Phi, psi and omega in degrees: 000125177289139191294319190236151174302148186250135168253128181250118177253120197210148168261064189298134170218146187298337179250016181258164180296338174303320181299319178297316181299314180294322179297322178297314180291326178299322178298321178293321177300317179298332179271358182080018184254003179202161176227128177255119184276340180171162177237128175242145184245151183217149178289134178190264173306320180216171179293143183304324180292318176293322178301315181295317180298315183288328175295318180295329177284325188273325186300319178300325178292338179265006181082020184242037183299333183270357181277124181288146177241128182234125179286139181241215189300128180274340180224154175295173180297313185230318183306132187246140177300325182296341179271351190298313182298317179296313182292331176298316179292321185284316192240358174085029178290107190269341185224124183253004182058236179298339184275352176142173177066032179220114189297325188272358189255154179285148187271348181211155181289159175286148169274109187275127173291150177290137177304141184302323183265357178067015188250359182288119185286143168295153182306320181295316174302314183299316179299316179297314180299316181298315185284318178296323184271002186284132175276346175221160182299156175253145170263134179245131172253109182255105186237034173209188171304155189268019187303310181299315182296317180297316178298316180299317181292322179289322180287321186224075182299343179292349180281343187304315180296343180277352177273102184292319177203150182231124176251123187237128168267113181176162173087156172222116189262306182239013181231162177295157175286174179247003175237320166233168180303338184251350194226140172280152191301308186303317182282330176291321185298322177214080183296321182298318180291322177298319179296317179301313184291318182294338184263015178269162178277072184226144173284109187244134168248121182254131177248096188264180178299336180306326178258322185292332179301336186264356183244098191231155168268117176243179186296326180297315180292319181298315181295324177294316177299319181301319179286323185270325186235023186302334180267358180289137183301316183294322177297315183292326185265344182240296187294315185296309179292333181282319189248337190308301182291329180300313181288333174296325183271335184212100182285352178263359181295143175210142184225129176295159176249058191319294188289330176297326178291321176296318178298320180296322178294325175293317184292319185211095183293345178289350173294336183283119181258341176208133177215166177235142176265113188223146164278133190231138166217188187225137180288120181251009180287136181289120182154195186292345181261006181303126180089359182289139175289131175245128184210157174202148181268332186227111182298332183294335179296338181246016182055040180248153170287147179293126179301151181282339180284158178289155173291149175280150172267111184257115185285129180246337182204144175230167173281101188297316181299316179293324177301310182296327176296315178296315180304307184294323182292335181264322185284315186261118182253338183249114181275142181293000000 
């Protein structure tokens, strides 16, 4: 049983790894081993409005019909969509998520009707209300850009002590980025918000590209799932439409399960076989390093005073076999 209720902040899309992460936690909820207090959406992989719509459609199928979904920030704090094409040419930003270069994603946000009663809270409001009103700490799983969390912390800094632990999928420490050569997508999309969150007095576990790059769905794994779980609803509605034609056209294709790995670390930290304790921030300078993870283990190496906040736990390696065992046991409920 997980100790504290979970808040999930996500750029949810029905074909994104966020969906896998939420499905894993939903399985625990169904077993009585976890509680999800709410889902908040943020623009990243897709527009926050589409994320909220798709989360509301998907959560009932996962047994989470009673979990509230609150739409959050539609744009980053400072990073602008209008700069994306220019920065792509200058610095090699190959994937823009909601901003472009993604075949399965919508090109513009939804025009959201105003709630009839005018009472539906914005995601930032909801996070503040949840944390301020909590009788026990909340665990937060942040699997998109950190815009909502940064805004909540800046508006209501008193909520920080109510965050018992924070699990973040983001950053690239000793490996190349996946959107620019130096930066991972979530932190590149809103570097300023990632820096704000990383510099708080919070117990943070970071799941970066250093570990996620090595945990991938390839054709061998997909074909095994197809044979073993081909009749499973999640396989038919998620894996098959996402991967089926891709593997027909390219048998060498492989895709990490980024956010599912972050969820797995939250569910069972014993999966982590190697991590580093680092002080972490994010490069917010406009240029090729925007969004790059900055870290150090010993402040004295840089003639700096030791920060008062705790070091982040940066995951570098997991037990891959055990991860896939946990993934399959939670994701697939109907055996062929």
